[in-house]
C-alpha positions as CSV (number, residue, x, y, z in Angstrom):
1,M,3.0,-2.4,-3.9
2,I,1.9,-5.8,-2.7
3,V,4.5,-7.7,-0.7
4,V,4.2,-11.4,0.2
5,Q,6.9,-12.7,2.6
6,L,7.8,-16.3,2.1
7,K,7.9,-18.3,5.3
8,E,10.6,-20.8,5.8
9,G,9.7,-24.0,4.0
10,E,6.6,-22.6,2.4
11,N,5.4,-23.9,-0.9
12,I,5.6,-21.4,-3.8
13,E,2.0,-22.2,-4.9
14,R,0.8,-21.3,-1.4
15,A,2.6,-18.0,-1.5
16,L,1.2,-17.3,-5.0
17,K,-2.3,-18.0,-3.7
18,R,-1.8,-15.5,-0.9
19,F,-0.5,-12.9,-3.5
20,K,-3.5,-13.5,-5.7
21,R,-5.9,-13.0,-2.7
22,K,-4.2,-9.8,-1.7
23,F,-4.3,-8.5,-5.3
24,E,-8.0,-9.3,-5.6
25,K,-8.7,-7.4,-2.4
26,T,-7.1,-4.2,-3.8
27,G,-9.9,-4.1,-6.5
28,V,-7.5,-3.1,-9.3
29,V,-9.0,-5.4,-11.9
30,K,-12.6,-4.4,-10.9
31,E,-11.6,-0.7,-11.3
32,L,-10.1,-1.4,-14.7
33,R,-13.2,-3.1,-16.0
34,N,-15.4,-0.2,-14.7
35,R,-13.2,2.3,-16.6
36,Q,-13.3,0.5,-19.9
37,A,-16.6,2.2,-20.9
38,Y,-18.4,5.2,-19.5
39,V,-21.6,4.5,-17.7
40,K,-24.1,7.3,-17.1
41,P,-24.9,8.0,-13.4
42,S,-28.6,7.2,-14.1
43,D,-27.7,3.8,-15.6
44,R,-25.4,3.1,-12.7
45,R,-28.2,4.0,-10.2
46,R,-30.6,1.8,-12.1
47,E,-28.2,-1.2,-11.9
48,Q,-27.8,-0.7,-8.1
49,I,-31.6,-0.6,-7.6
50,K,-31.9,-3.7,-9.8
51,K,-29.3,-5.6,-7.8
52,A,-30.8,-4.5,-4.5
53,K,-34.2,-5.8,-5.6
54,Y,-32.7,-9.1,-6.6
55,I,-30.8,-9.5,-3.3
56,E,-34.0,-8.6,-1.4
57,S,-36.0,-11.3,-3.3
58,L,-33.4,-13.9,-2.4
59,Q,-33.5,-13.0,1.2
60,R,-37.3,-13.2,1.2
61,E,-37.2,-16.6,-0.3
62,E,-34.9,-17.9,2.5
63,E,-37.5,-16.8,5.1
């Protein structure tokens, strides 16, 4: 359970922003999206390799 303590005189929008940040860090939404459809392990591996190649190409462009 996510708990956000309100500090004295704190704006509700600010506390809500902290709550949203904590909730995002838990990864619940990401996990739900991943579970919506089954992805074969070979497809998952292929996506990881594709992402790694893309990130590597971006790093090479910077240099």
